C-alpha positions as CSV (number, residue, x, y, z in Angstrom):
1,M,42.2,40.1,-47.2
2,R,44.8,42.7,-49.0
3,K,47.2,42.7,-46.2
4,R,47.1,38.8,-46.1
5,F,47.9,38.7,-49.5
6,L,50.7,41.3,-49.3
7,F,52.1,39.6,-46.4
8,G,52.2,36.1,-48.0
9,I,53.9,37.7,-50.9
10,C,56.7,39.4,-48.9
11,L,57.1,36.0,-46.8
12,F,57.5,34.0,-50.2
13,L,59.9,36.3,-51.5
14,T,61.8,36.5,-48.3
15,I,62.0,32.8,-47.8
16,T,63.4,32.5,-52.1
17,C,65.9,35.0,-51.2
18,F,66.9,33.1,-48.1
19,G,67.2,30.1,-49.8
20,Q,69.3,31.1,-53.1
21,Y,71.5,32.5,-50.4
22,K,72.4,29.3,-48.8
23,L,72.6,27.6,-52.1
24,E,75.4,30.0,-53.1
25,S,77.0,29.6,-49.6
26,L,76.9,25.7,-49.9
27,V,78.4,26.3,-53.9
28,E,81.0,28.4,-52.3
29,V,82.0,26.0,-49.4
30,G,82.1,22.8,-52.0
31,I,84.4,24.6,-54.1
32,K,86.9,25.2,-51.4
33,Y,86.7,22.0,-50.5
34,H,87.2,20.8,-54.1
35,D,90.2,22.9,-54.5
36,N,91.9,21.3,-51.4
37,G,91.2,17.8,-53.0
38,E,88.6,17.0,-50.4
39,F,86.0,15.8,-53.1
40,E,84.1,13.7,-50.9
41,K,83.8,16.9,-48.6
42,A,82.9,18.5,-51.9
43,I,80.2,16.1,-52.9
44,V,78.5,16.0,-49.6
45,T,78.3,19.9,-49.5
46,Y,76.9,20.0,-53.3
47,K,74.2,17.1,-52.2
48,Q,72.6,19.6,-49.7
49,A,72.6,22.2,-52.2
50,L,70.9,19.8,-54.5
51,K,68.3,19.6,-51.8
52,I,67.2,23.2,-52.2
53,D,67.5,23.5,-55.7
54,P,67.7,19.6,-57.7
55,K,67.6,21.5,-61.2
56,S,70.6,23.9,-60.3
57,T,72.9,24.2,-63.1
58,L,75.9,25.1,-61.0
59,V,75.9,22.6,-58.4
60,N,75.2,19.7,-60.8
61,Y,78.2,21.0,-62.9
62,E,80.1,21.3,-59.7
63,I,79.4,18.0,-58.2
64,S,80.0,16.4,-61.4
65,M,83.6,17.5,-61.6
66,S,84.2,16.3,-58.0
67,Y,82.9,12.8,-59.1
68,L,85.0,13.0,-62.2
69,L,88.3,14.2,-60.1
70,K,87.4,11.6,-57.5
71,M,88.1,8.9,-59.4
72,H,91.5,10.0,-60.4
């Protein structure tokens, strides 16, 4: 029983860390698109990041900036 519990904890932490890494990677890609003026590609990338963490302050900030500059 104890081994299963520890295995479950380890699995949960691994999945959580991987999700955070993937989120950060997507944000970096989105920022590159944004900096190159490819706002639509940046928005698509940020939407993928929001699927991982819909409440991410960073992702919501970045996507809002891309929407704002896309309108101009």
